[in-house]
C-alpha positions in Angstrom: -143.8 -62.0 -123.3 -145.0 -60.8 -119.9 -148.4 -59.6 -119.1 -148.9 -56.0 -119.5 -149.9 -53.6 -116.8 -153.6 -53.5 -116.2 -155.1 -50.1 -116.8 -156.9 -48.9 -113.7 -160.4 -47.9 -114.9 -163.9 -49.0 -114.4 -164.7 -52.3 -116.1 -167.7 -51.8 -118.3 -168.6 -55.4 -118.6 -170.8 -56.3 -115.7 -169.8 -60.0 -115.5 -166.1 -59.2 -115.8 -166.5 -56.6 -113.2 -168.1 -59.0 -110.8 -165.5 -61.7 -111.4 -162.7 -59.2 -110.9 -164.3 -57.9 -107.7 -164.6 -61.4 -106.3 -160.9 -62.2 -107.1 -159.6 -58.9 -105.8 -161.7 -59.1 -102.6 -160.4 -62.5 -101.8 -156.8 -61.4 -102.4 -157.4 -58.3 -100.3 -158.8 -60.3 -97.4 -155.9 -62.8 -97.7 -153.4 -59.9 -97.6 -155.1 -58.4 -94.5 -154.9 -61.8 -92.7 -151.3 -62.2 -93.7 -150.3 -58.8 -92.4 -152.2 -59.4 -89.2 -150.5 -62.7 -88.5 -147.0 -61.8 -89.7 -146.8 -58.3 -88.2 -149.1 -58.9 -85.2 -151.1 -55.9 -86.2 -154.8 -55.1 -85.6 -156.4 -55.0 -89.0 -159.9 -54.1 -89.9 -161.1 -54.3 -93.5 -164.5 -53.3 -94.8 -165.6 -53.6 -98.4 -169.0 -52.9 -99.9 -169.9 -54.2 -103.4 -171.9 -52.2 -105.9 -175.0 -54.1 -104.7 -174.3 -53.1 -101.1 -173.0 -56.5 -99.9 -170.6 -56.2 -97.1 -167.3 -58.0 -96.8 -165.2 -57.4 -93.7 -162.2 -58.8 -92.0 -161.0 -58.2 -88.4 -158.0 -59.6 -86.7 -158.2 -61.5 -83.4 -159.8 -58.5 -81.8 -163.3 -57.8 -82.9 -164.3 -55.2 -85.5 -166.1 -53.2 -82.7 -162.8 -52.8 -80.8 -161.0 -51.8 -83.9 -163.6 -49.2 -84.8 -163.6 -47.9 -81.2 -159.9 -47.6 -81.4 -160.2 -45.8 -84.7 -162.8 -43.4 -83.3 -160.6 -42.6 -80.3 -157.6 -41.9 -82.6 -159.7 -39.8 -84.9 -161.2 -37.9 -82.0 -157.8 -37.2 -80.5 -156.5 -36.1 -83.9 -159.5 -33.8 -84.4 -158.8 -32.3 -81.0 -155.3 -31.6 -82.0 -156.5 -29.9 -85.2 -159.4 -28.2 -83.4 -161.8 -28.3 -86.3 -164.9 -26.2 -86.5 -167.6 -28.5 -85.2 -170.3 -25.9 -85.9 -169.8 -26.2 -89.6 -172.4 -28.3 -91.5 -169.7 -30.3 -93.2 -168.4 -31.5 -89.8 -171.8 -32.5 -88.6 -172.5 -34.3 -91.9 -169.3 -36.3 -91.6 -169.9 -37.2 -88.0 -173.5 -38.3 -88.9 -172.2 -40.5 -91.7 -169.7 -42.1 -89.4 -172.1 -42.8 -86.6 -174.7 -44.2 -89.1 -172.1 -46.5 -90.6 -171.0 -47.6 -87.2 -174.5 -48.3 -86.1 -175.1 -50.4 -89.2 -172.1 -52.4 -88.4 -173.2 -53.0 -84.8 -176.7 -54.0 -85.9 -175.4 -56.4 -88.5 -172.9 -58.0 -86.0 -175.7 -58.3 -83.5 -177.8 -60.2 -86.0 -174.8 -62.4 -86.8 -174.4 -63.2 -83.1 -178.1 -64.1 -82.9 -177.6 -66.5 -85.9 -179.4 -64.3 -88.4 -178.4 -63.3 -91.9 -175.5 -65.7 -92.2 -176.1 -66.7 -95.8 -173.8 -63.9 -97.2 -170.9 -64.7 -94.9 -167.9 -66.6 -96.3 -166.2 -69.5 -94.6 -163.5 -67.3 -93.1 -166.1 -64.9 -91.8 -168.1 -67.7 -90.2 -164.9 -69.0 -88.6 -164.1 -65.6 -87.2 -167.7 -65.4 -85.9 -167.5 -68.8 -84.4 -164.2 -67.9 -82.7 -165.7 -64.7 -81.2 -168.7 -66.6 -79.9 -166.5 -69.3 -78.4 -164.5 -66.7 -76.6 -167.7 -65.0 -75.4 -169.1 -68.3 -74.2 -165.9 -69.0 -72.4 -166.0 -65.7 -70.5 -169.7 -66.2 -69.7 -169.1 -69.7 -68.4 -166.1 -68.6 -66.3 -168.2 -65.7 -64.8 -171.1 -68.1 -64.2 -168.9 -70.6 -62.4 -167.3 -67.9 -60.3 -170.8 -66.6 -59.2 -171.9 -70.2 -58.5 -168.8 -70.8 -56.3 -169.3 -67.6 -54.5 -172.9 -68.4 -53.9 -172.0 -71.9 -52.6 -169.4 -70.4 -50.3 -171.9 -67.9 -48.9 -174.5 -70.6 -48.4 -172.0 -72.7 -46.6 -171.1 -69.8 -44.3 -174.8 -69.2 -43.6 -175.3 -72.9 -42.9 -172.4 -72.9 -40.4 -173.7 -69.8 -38.7 -177.2 -71.3 -38.4 -175.8 -74.6 -37.0 -173.9 -72.6 -34.3 -177.0 -70.6 -33.4 -179.0 -73.8 -33.2 -176.4 -75.4 -30.9 -176.5 -72.4 -28.6 -180.3 -72.4 -28.5 -180.3 -76.1 -27.8 -177.8 -75.6 -24.9 -180.0 -72.9 -23.4 -183.1 -75.0 -23.7 -181.4 -77.9 -21.9 -180.2 -75.6 -19.1 -183.8 -74.2 -18.7 -185.2 -77.8 -18.6 -182.7 -78.7 -15.9 -183.5 -75.6 -13.9 -187.3 -76.4 -14.2 -186.7 -80.0 -13.2 -184.7 -78.9 -10.1 -187.3 -76.4 -9.2 -190.1 -79.0 -9.5 -188.2 -81.4 -7.4 -187.6 -78.8 -4.7 -191.3 -77.8 -4.7 -192.3 -81.5 -4.4 -189.9 -82.0 -1.5 -191.3 -78.9 0.3 -194.8 -80.0 -0.3 -194.1 -83.5 1.0 -192.4 -82.1 4.0 -195.4 -79.8 4.7 -197.8 -82.7 4.4 -195.7 -84.8 6.8 -195.5 -82.0 9.3 -199.3 -81.5 9.1 -200.0 -85.1 9.6 -197.6 -85.3 12.5 -199.4 -82.3 14.1 -202.8 -83.9 13.6 -201.5 -87.1 15.1 -200.1 -85.2 18.2 -203.5 -83.4 18.7 -205.4 -86.7 18.5 -203.1 -88.3 21.0 -203.4 -85.4 23.4 -207.2 -85.4 23.3 -207.6 -89.1 23.9 -204.9 -89.4 26.5 -206.3 -86.9 29.0 -209.5 -88.8 30.0 -207.4 -91.9 30.8 -205.6 -89.9 33.5 -208.7 -90.0 35.7 -208.3 -92.3 38.7 -211.1 -94.4 40.3 -211.0 -92.3 43.4 -211.7 -89.1 41.4 -214.6 -90.8 39.6 -216.1 -91.9 43.0 -215.8 -88.4 44.3 -217.7 -87.2 41.3 -220.6 -89.5 42.1 -220.6 -88.5 45.7 -221.4 -84.9 44.9 -224.9 -83.8 45.9 -227.2 -83.3 42.9 -229.2 -80.7 44.7 -226.5 -78.0 44.4 -228.1 -76.3 41.4 -227.2 -72.8 42.1 -223.5 -73.4 42.4 -223.4 -76.1 39.7 -221.4 -74.0 37.3 -218.9 -72.9 39.8 -218.6 -76.4 41.2 -218.2 -77.8 37.7 -215.4 -75.3 37.0 -213.8 -76.0 40.3 -213.9 -79.8 39.7 -212.5 -79.3 36.3 -209.6 -77.3 37.6 -209.0 -79.7 40.5 -209.2 -82.9 38.4 -207.4 -81.4 35.5 -210.0 -82.5 32.9 -212.1 -80.3 30.6 -215.5 -79.1 31.7 -217.3 -80.8 28.8 -216.2 -84.2 30.1 -217.7 -83.4 33.5 -221.0 -82.6 31.7 -220.9 -85.9 29.8 -220.1 -87.8 33.1 -222.9 -85.8 35.0 -225.4 -86.5 32.3 
């Protein structure tokens, strides 16, 4: 004899009600998973117990994406129907939806932070782990991309600085060569000037000491034969002798003295 059809009404026995809820919830979550896998559908399931405990299931996409998709669909449907948004009923419904969504987001945020995990089932923990692994994968990929871009930029800067350094070193070398050539030129000019000055001094000394040697013995005897009494015309005579003999007047004074 087959089992009769269960009458759908509230179970009065608290224990039986809790056992039935657990069994039906597990079956519902299983059916949601099956339809998600078999039909490749996005499924989002939310169940609250009489004590306020949440049980949820989301397919590969997160619950937030499913809720956002549902909100967009609902918003588009409302736009088509053009409801009266000024009515209190519409505002109350919108407030309730936003409040429920905020609670879901806050709870998921706590789950992502590792808080309030005691009430989650094995399947829920696996889904949470899968979502965190996917998020970490995207984070690591983005981090590696930024690191590679930073390394490439630093390599470009290093290459540019090396090129600038080579250009500056080349300019410094050219300046040093120019200064060395200028110093050598100045030294050569200075040495040439000193040599010319020494040669000029030597020529002057030779000229001064060679003129007295040109005096002959006859000219010297003539100097001694001059009368010393000619005082009045001594200056004129001295100049005359100087011009005749071709010697300076100071030498005549030295000789006369």
